[in-house]
C-alpha positions as CSV (number, residue, x, y, z in Angstrom):
1,M,0.0,0.0,-0.1
2,K,2.9,2.4,0.8
3,K,4.6,1.5,-2.3
4,R,1.5,2.2,-4.5
5,L,0.9,5.6,-2.7
6,L,4.5,6.6,-3.4
7,S,4.2,5.8,-7.1
8,M,1.1,7.9,-7.3
9,I,2.9,10.8,-5.7
10,L,5.7,10.7,-8.1
11,V,3.6,10.4,-11.2
12,M,1.5,13.4,-10.2
13,G,4.7,15.4,-9.4
14,L,6.2,14.5,-12.7
15,A,3.3,15.5,-14.6
16,G,3.0,18.9,-12.9
17,A,6.5,19.5,-13.6
18,M,6.0,18.8,-17.3
19,L,2.9,21.0,-17.5
20,T,4.9,23.8,-15.8
21,G,7.9,23.4,-18.2
22,C,5.5,23.7,-21.3
23,G,3.8,26.6,-19.9
24,G,7.2,28.5,-19.2
25,S,8.4,27.7,-22.6
26,D,5.3,29.1,-24.4
27,S,5.4,32.2,-22.5
28,G,9.2,32.7,-22.9
29,S,9.2,32.1,-26.8
30,A,6.5,34.6,-27.6
31,E,7.8,37.7,-29.2
32,P,6.0,40.6,-30.6
33,A,5.5,40.4,-34.4
34,K,7.7,43.0,-36.2
35,S,5.6,45.6,-38.4
36,E,6.2,45.7,-42.1
37,S,8.0,49.0,-41.7
38,E,10.5,47.5,-39.1
39,G,13.7,46.4,-40.8
40,A,12.9,47.9,-44.1
41,D,16.0,50.0,-44.0
42,S,18.2,47.4,-42.5
43,G,20.4,47.1,-45.6
44,E,18.9,44.0,-47.0
45,G,16.3,44.6,-49.7
46,G,16.3,48.4,-49.0
47,S,15.5,51.0,-51.5
48,A,17.1,50.5,-54.9
49,D,17.8,54.2,-55.1
50,K,20.1,54.0,-52.0
51,K,23.3,52.3,-53.1
52,D,27.0,52.5,-52.2
53,T,28.3,49.8,-54.5
54,I,27.4,49.5,-58.2
55,K,27.7,46.2,-59.9
56,I,28.5,46.9,-63.5
57,G,28.6,44.3,-66.3
58,I,30.8,44.8,-69.2
59,R,32.3,43.0,-72.1
60,S,36.0,42.0,-72.1
61,D,36.6,44.8,-74.6
62,G,35.3,47.5,-72.2
63,I,37.6,46.8,-69.3
64,D,39.9,49.7,-70.2
65,Q,36.9,52.0,-70.8
66,L,35.7,51.3,-67.4
67,E,39.1,51.9,-65.8
68,V,39.2,55.3,-67.4
69,V,36.0,56.4,-65.6
70,R,36.4,54.5,-62.3
71,A,37.8,57.4,-60.4
72,K,34.9,59.8,-61.6
73,I,32.3,57.1,-60.3
74,E,34.1,56.8,-57.1
75,E,34.2,60.5,-56.7
76,A,30.5,60.7,-57.0
77,G,30.2,58.4,-53.9
78,Y,30.0,54.8,-55.3
79,T,32.3,51.8,-55.2
80,V,32.5,49.8,-58.6
81,E,32.4,46.1,-58.7
82,E,32.6,44.9,-62.3
83,S,31.7,41.6,-63.8
84,V,33.5,40.8,-67.3
85,F,31.7,38.8,-69.9
86,D,33.0,37.3,-73.2
87,D,30.0,37.9,-75.3
88,S,27.0,40.1,-75.8
89,V,24.3,37.9,-74.3
90,Q,25.5,37.2,-70.9
91,P,25.7,40.7,-69.5
92,N,21.8,40.9,-70.2
93,V,21.2,37.5,-68.7
94,A,23.2,38.5,-65.5
95,L,21.2,41.8,-65.4
96,G,17.9,39.8,-65.4
97,E,19.1,37.5,-62.9
98,G,19.9,40.3,-60.6
99,S,23.7,39.6,-60.2
100,I,24.6,43.0,-61.6
101,D,22.9,46.3,-61.3
102,V,23.7,47.7,-64.7
103,N,25.7,46.8,-67.8
104,W,27.5,48.9,-70.2
105,Y,28.3,47.6,-73.8
106,Q,25.2,47.6,-76.1
107,H,23.5,50.1,-78.4
108,G,19.8,50.9,-78.7
109,P,18.8,48.6,-81.6
110,Y,20.5,45.6,-79.9
111,L,18.7,46.2,-76.7
112,E,15.3,46.6,-78.3
113,T,15.9,43.2,-80.1
114,Y,17.0,41.5,-77.0
115,N,13.9,42.8,-75.0
116,A,11.6,41.6,-77.8
117,E,13.2,38.2,-78.1
118,N,13.5,37.7,-74.3
119,D,10.4,39.3,-73.0
120,T,12.5,41.6,-70.9
121,D,12.0,45.4,-70.3
122,F,15.5,46.6,-69.7
123,V,15.9,50.5,-70.2
124,M,19.0,52.5,-71.5
125,I,19.6,55.3,-69.1
126,E,19.8,59.0,-70.5
127,P,22.4,60.5,-71.3
128,K,23.8,57.8,-73.5
129,T,27.6,57.6,-73.6
130,A,28.9,57.3,-77.3
131,Y,28.1,55.8,-80.6
132,P,30.3,53.8,-82.8
133,L,31.4,55.4,-86.1
134,F,30.0,53.9,-89.2
135,A,31.4,55.1,-92.4
136,M,32.6,54.4,-95.9
137,F,36.4,53.7,-96.6
138,S,38.5,53.6,-99.6
139,D,42.2,53.4,-100.4
140,K,41.5,54.6,-104.0
141,Y,39.3,57.7,-103.5
142,D,39.1,60.6,-101.0
143,S,35.4,61.6,-101.6
144,V,32.2,60.0,-102.6
145,D,32.0,62.4,-105.6
146,K,35.0,60.6,-107.1
147,L,33.6,57.2,-106.9
148,P,33.3,56.0,-110.6
149,D,30.2,54.7,-112.3
150,G,30.4,50.9,-111.9
151,A,32.3,51.1,-108.7
152,T,32.2,48.0,-106.4
153,I,31.1,48.8,-102.9
154,G,31.5,46.3,-100.2
155,L,28.6,46.0,-97.8
156,C,28.3,43.9,-94.5
157,N,26.3,40.7,-94.8
158,D,24.2,41.2,-91.7
159,A,20.9,42.8,-92.2
160,T,21.2,45.6,-89.7
161,N,24.7,46.9,-90.9
162,Q,23.8,46.4,-94.7
163,A,20.8,48.6,-94.1
164,R,22.9,51.2,-92.3
165,A,25.3,51.3,-95.3
166,L,22.5,51.6,-97.9
167,N,20.8,54.3,-96.0
168,M,24.1,56.2,-95.8
169,L,24.5,55.9,-99.6
170,Q,20.9,57.2,-100.1
171,A,21.7,60.2,-97.6
172,E,24.7,60.9,-99.9
173,G,22.4,61.0,-103.0
174,L,24.1,57.9,-104.6
175,I,21.1,55.6,-104.7
176,T,17.6,55.4,-104.0
177,L,15.9,52.6,-101.8
178,D,12.5,51.2,-101.9
179,D,10.9,53.2,-99.1
180,S,8.3,50.5,-98.3
181,V,11.1,48.3,-97.0
182,E,11.9,48.9,-93.3
183,V,15.4,47.2,-93.4
184,P,16.6,47.4,-97.0
185,T,19.1,45.1,-98.5
186,M,21.1,45.5,-101.8
187,Y,18.2,43.9,-103.5
188,D,15.9,46.8,-102.5
189,V,17.9,49.4,-104.4
190,K,15.2,51.2,-106.5
191,D,17.5,53.5,-108.4
192,N,21.2,53.0,-109.0
193,P,22.3,55.7,-111.5
194,H,26.0,55.1,-110.8
195,K,25.5,51.4,-111.6
196,F,27.3,50.4,-108.4
197,E,28.1,46.7,-108.0
198,F,27.5,45.6,-104.4
199,I,29.5,42.7,-102.6
200,E,28.9,41.2,-99.2
201,A,31.1,40.0,-96.4
202,E,31.1,39.4,-92.7
203,M,31.9,42.7,-91.1
204,S,35.1,41.6,-89.3
205,V,36.7,40.3,-92.5
206,L,35.1,43.1,-94.8
207,P,38.4,45.2,-94.4
208,Q,40.3,42.5,-96.3
209,S,38.3,43.5,-99.4
210,L,39.6,47.1,-99.2
211,S,42.1,46.6,-101.9
212,D,39.7,44.7,-104.2
213,A,36.9,46.9,-103.9
214,D,36.5,50.8,-104.6
215,A,34.9,51.2,-101.4
216,I,33.6,49.4,-98.3
217,C,31.0,50.4,-95.7
218,L,31.3,49.3,-92.1
219,A,31.8,50.1,-88.3
220,A,35.1,52.0,-88.1
221,A,36.3,49.9,-85.3
222,H,36.8,46.9,-87.6
223,M,39.1,48.8,-89.7
224,V,41.3,49.3,-86.6
225,N,40.9,45.8,-85.6
226,A,42.3,44.8,-89.0
227,G,45.3,47.1,-88.5
228,L,44.0,49.7,-90.9
229,S,43.4,53.4,-90.4
230,A,39.8,54.5,-89.5
231,E,40.7,58.2,-90.7
232,G,40.0,59.6,-94.0
233,Y,36.5,58.1,-94.4
234,L,34.6,59.2,-97.3
235,C,31.3,59.7,-95.5
236,T,29.6,58.7,-92.2
237,A,26.2,57.2,-91.4
238,P,23.5,59.9,-90.3
239,D,22.0,57.5,-87.8
240,G,25.0,57.3,-85.4
241,E,22.8,58.5,-82.2
242,D,20.3,55.7,-83.0
243,Y,23.2,53.3,-82.3
244,A,24.6,54.9,-79.2
245,V,25.8,52.8,-76.4
246,G,24.7,53.4,-72.9
247,F,24.1,52.2,-69.3
248,V,21.2,49.6,-69.3
249,V,19.3,48.8,-66.2
250,R,16.1,46.8,-65.2
251,S,12.9,48.9,-65.6
252,E,12.5,49.4,-61.8
253,D,15.8,51.3,-61.7
254,K,15.4,53.6,-64.7
255,D,14.7,56.5,-62.4
256,A,17.2,55.6,-59.7
257,E,19.4,58.6,-58.6
258,W,22.5,56.2,-58.8
259,A,21.7,55.2,-62.3
260,K,21.3,58.9,-63.4
261,T,24.5,59.9,-61.7
262,L,26.5,57.1,-63.3
263,A,25.4,58.0,-66.9
264,E,26.3,61.6,-66.1
265,V,29.7,61.4,-64.5
266,V,31.2,59.4,-67.3
267,E,30.7,62.4,-69.6
268,C,34.2,63.7,-69.0
269,D,37.4,64.7,-70.9
270,E,39.3,61.4,-69.8
271,L,36.7,59.3,-71.5
272,A,36.7,61.6,-74.6
273,E,40.4,61.3,-74.8
274,Y,40.3,57.6,-74.6
275,F,37.8,57.3,-77.4
276,E,40.1,59.7,-79.6
277,V,43.4,58.1,-78.8
278,E,43.0,54.5,-77.8
279,K,40.0,53.9,-79.9
280,E,41.3,56.0,-82.8
281,G,38.2,58.0,-83.1
282,T,36.0,54.9,-83.7
283,M,33.8,55.9,-80.8
284,V,32.1,59.3,-80.9
285,P,31.2,60.9,-77.5
286,S,27.5,61.7,-77.4
287,W,28.1,64.9,-75.4
288,K,30.6,66.4,-77.8
């Protein structure tokens, strides 16, 4: 009987201790819920307009260009972290994924095409930086007026740059294009009074045709890449600003102060000199 009574007392005491422990745990773990406004400025997920470090995506051929303006960006209060890519697609992929804040390498038509094909809404910030010089070159003649009838004109074989060349020839009064065609090819030349003969080649190899053709039309940078001079061109395309390169951001950052500041501070003498000397004038500053 004593043993039975002792066992009952022990069981009741243990149960009481367990209840007390649970009750203490519940009351001790309860914390007041944070409001949505609390922690909003904790540094994580804060306003996109407040930024100390800007992550910039560039192509490998833009490393030196970024270095020229790095000090200007830092003077404006931002630290630069660059990501370097070897092609023209991955900087936009990275922008969409959020691993970079902005990229700096593409012109407007390329951006429009990328947005349309990938269902993105990236935006190029104003002011734009510079546009690539697109011109006609010849090692035989020094003006378009001296091109003879029947001259052979080299064109790029891609649609965009061939259209630029043909529009340039039309602007010079040398040919007339079918105005119903938005992106004309050499087969859309409506009037060819000088009986020019057109040949096509990939833009990077077109300079090799310079000695065989009477003139070639292409982005001047490819002349430099081929070890040729980009000076002494016969004429330039009138649509340069349409192909201006600038800083591109996600749509939610298009009005961010840091993005506007970035686009403005690179408009400097140092970058203009870089374009003139290192790029041999093949990039034209938009602010000049």
